[in-house]
C-alpha positions as CSV (number, residue, x, y, z in Angstrom):
1,X,19.8,-16.2,16.0
2,X,23.3,-15.0,18.1
3,X,21.2,-12.5,20.2
4,X,18.5,-15.1,20.7
5,X,21.3,-17.9,21.7
6,X,22.4,-15.2,24.3
7,X,19.3,-14.2,25.7
8,X,17.8,-18.1,26.1
9,X,21.8,-18.7,28.1
10,X,21.0,-15.5,30.2
11,X,17.2,-16.7,31.2
12,X,18.9,-20.2,31.7
13,X,21.2,-18.6,33.8
14,X,18.9,-16.9,36.1
15,X,16.5,-19.7,36.3
16,X,19.6,-21.9,38.0
17,X,20.3,-19.0,40.2
18,X,17.1,-18.6,41.4
19,X,16.5,-22.7,42.0
20,X,19.9,-23.0,43.9
21,X,18.4,-20.2,45.7
22,X,21.6,-17.8,45.2
23,X,21.5,-14.1,47.1
24,X,21.5,-11.1,45.1
25,X,24.9,-9.8,46.7
26,X,26.7,-12.6,44.3
27,X,27.4,-12.9,40.8
28,X,23.5,-13.5,40.2
29,X,22.9,-10.0,40.6
30,X,24.7,-9.2,37.5
31,X,22.4,-11.7,35.4
32,X,19.0,-11.1,37.0
33,X,19.8,-7.4,36.7
34,X,20.8,-8.0,32.9
35,X,17.6,-10.0,32.3
36,X,15.6,-7.0,34.0
37,X,17.6,-4.5,31.7
38,X,16.7,-6.1,28.6
39,X,13.2,-5.0,27.6
40,X,14.0,-1.8,28.6
41,X,17.0,-1.4,26.9
42,X,15.5,-3.0,23.9
43,X,12.8,-0.3,23.9
44,X,15.6,2.4,24.4
45,X,17.3,1.5,21.4
46,X,14.5,0.8,19.0
47,X,13.3,4.5,19.9
48,X,15.1,6.9,17.8
49,X,13.8,9.8,19.9
50,X,15.5,7.9,23.3
51,X,18.5,9.2,24.8
52,X,20.8,7.7,28.2
53,X,18.9,10.1,30.1
54,X,15.8,8.8,29.9
55,X,16.7,5.0,30.7
56,X,19.2,5.9,33.3
57,X,15.8,6.3,35.5
58,X,14.3,3.2,34.3
59,X,17.1,1.1,35.0
60,X,17.4,2.2,38.4
61,X,13.7,1.4,39.0
62,X,14.3,-2.2,37.7
63,X,17.6,-2.3,40.2
64,X,15.3,-0.9,43.2
65,X,12.1,-3.6,41.9
66,X,14.8,-6.5,42.2
67,X,16.0,-5.4,45.5
68,X,12.4,-5.5,46.8
69,X,11.5,-8.9,45.6
70,X,14.6,-10.2,47.0
71,X,13.8,-9.0,50.4
72,X,10.2,-10.5,50.6
73,X,11.8,-13.7,49.3
74,X,14.5,-13.8,52.1
75,X,11.7,-12.6,54.7
76,X,11.9,-15.9,57.1
77,X,8.2,-15.9,57.3
78,X,6.0,-18.7,58.7
79,X,3.7,-19.9,56.0
80,X,0.4,-21.4,56.9
81,X,-2.5,-23.3,55.6
82,X,-6.0,-24.4,57.5
83,X,-8.8,-26.5,56.8
84,X,-12.4,-26.2,58.0
85,X,-14.7,-23.5,60.0
86,X,-13.1,-21.0,62.3
87,X,-10.6,-19.7,60.1
88,X,-11.7,-16.0,60.2
89,X,-10.2,-15.5,63.9
90,X,-6.6,-17.1,62.4
91,X,-6.8,-15.2,60.0
92,X,-6.9,-11.8,61.4
93,X,-4.3,-13.4,64.4
94,X,-1.8,-14.7,61.8
95,X,-2.3,-11.6,59.3
96,X,-1.5,-9.4,62.3
97,X,1.9,-10.6,62.2
98,X,2.5,-10.5,58.5
99,X,2.1,-14.5,58.5
100,X,0.7,-15.2,55.1
101,X,-2.3,-18.7,55.2
102,X,-4.3,-20.2,52.9
103,X,-7.5,-21.2,54.2
104,X,-9.9,-23.9,52.5
105,X,-12.5,-26.7,53.4
106,X,-11.3,-30.4,53.9
107,X,-12.1,-31.3,50.2
108,X,-9.9,-34.0,48.5
109,X,-9.7,-31.6,46.2
110,X,-8.2,-29.0,48.4
111,X,-6.0,-31.2,50.2
112,X,-4.8,-32.5,46.9
113,X,-3.7,-28.9,45.8
114,X,-2.9,-27.2,48.8
115,X,-1.7,-30.2,51.4
116,X,-0.1,-32.6,49.5
117,X,1.8,-29.8,47.3
118,X,3.1,-27.9,50.8
119,X,6.7,-27.1,50.9
120,X,8.6,-29.3,54.4
121,X,8.0,-26.9,57.2
122,X,4.6,-25.2,56.6
123,X,2.1,-25.1,59.5
124,X,-0.9,-26.9,59.0
125,X,-4.1,-25.8,61.3
126,X,-6.8,-28.4,60.9
127,X,-10.1,-27.0,62.8
128,X,-13.3,-28.8,63.8
129,X,-16.5,-28.4,65.2
130,X,-19.3,-30.8,65.6
131,X,-21.9,-28.1,64.1
132,X,-20.6,-27.6,61.0
133,X,-20.8,-30.2,58.0
134,X,-17.4,-29.5,57.2
135,X,-15.3,-31.7,59.4
136,X,-14.6,-34.8,57.4
137,X,-10.8,-35.3,56.8
138,X,-10.9,-36.4,53.3
139,X,-9.6,-40.2,52.2
140,X,-5.9,-40.9,52.9
141,X,-5.2,-37.9,54.6
142,X,-5.9,-39.4,58.1
143,X,-2.3,-39.8,58.8
144,X,-2.2,-36.1,59.5
145,X,-4.3,-36.3,62.4
146,X,-1.8,-36.6,65.5
147,X,-4.9,-39.0,67.0
148,X,-7.6,-40.6,65.6
149,X,-10.6,-38.9,64.5
150,X,-12.8,-41.3,66.7
151,X,-10.7,-40.3,69.8
152,X,-11.1,-36.4,68.9
153,X,-14.8,-36.7,67.9
154,X,-15.6,-38.8,71.5
155,X,-13.9,-35.6,73.1
156,X,-15.9,-33.4,71.3
157,X,-19.3,-34.8,72.3
158,X,-18.3,-34.6,75.6
159,X,-17.9,-31.2,75.9
160,X,-14.9,-30.9,75.4
161,X,-12.3,-28.8,73.5
162,X,-9.2,-30.4,71.5
163,X,-5.9,-29.1,71.0
164,X,-3.1,-31.2,69.4
165,X,0.3,-31.2,67.7
166,X,2.2,-33.3,65.3
167,X,4.1,-34.0,62.6
168,X,3.5,-35.6,59.5
169,X,4.5,-35.5,56.0
170,X,6.8,-33.0,56.8
171,X,4.1,-30.4,57.9
172,X,3.4,-29.0,61.4
173,X,-0.1,-30.1,61.9
174,X,-2.1,-28.3,64.5
175,X,-5.8,-29.9,65.6
176,X,-8.1,-27.4,66.6
177,X,-11.0,-28.5,67.5
178,X,-14.4,-28.0,69.0
179,X,-18.5,-28.9,69.8
180,X,-18.9,-25.4,67.9
181,X,-17.7,-23.4,65.9
182,X,-18.2,-20.2,67.9
183,X,-16.1,-22.2,70.5
184,X,-13.5,-23.1,67.9
185,X,-13.1,-19.4,67.3
186,X,-12.7,-19.0,70.7
187,X,-10.2,-21.3,70.8
188,X,-8.4,-20.0,68.0
189,X,-7.7,-16.6,69.8
190,X,-6.6,-18.3,72.9
191,X,-4.8,-21.3,72.1
192,X,-0.7,-21.3,72.8
193,X,-0.1,-23.6,69.8
194,X,-0.6,-20.4,67.6
195,X,1.9,-18.7,69.7
196,X,4.8,-16.7,67.9
197,X,7.2,-17.8,70.1
198,X,6.4,-21.4,69.6
199,X,8.9,-23.9,68.4
200,X,8.9,-24.8,64.6
């Protein structure tokens, strides 16, 4: 019973460290490493043929794994979302920069799952093309557009492209729109709004 309570207490402490974003270069490292070692140590103690020589390399592997996870967790990378057609060149551009992106359709289900739950500061690229059926912003999300859709659509019907940037719901919103999907894809490749040097 005491060991179960101790296990729960250690797990709770690690959960609190993570919630508070405590770095590995603090007392949190002992708690995280201890939690990571538990199953390895238990397995070693339960095996009558096991030795310290077999345990130590596995313990070192656990520490290396913790360091790798920590380095990935602390990389200052932009997080991106995109909706609509023309997403392939966007994924190529951001993928080459090592910036993660999730692309989806302009559907209420996808917006509810991805956009509504996005962390503040997330960049959301809204892509539109008049010759594609996926161009309707879901009900309840029109406020994300920096300009009313009727104005954007009027520009597209005149053969123009549209590049807009704004902030809404804590997100950095970029609108790239064109009369055709092919022109949206070209706009994605050429737009300065997607520059890695743009202010966040």
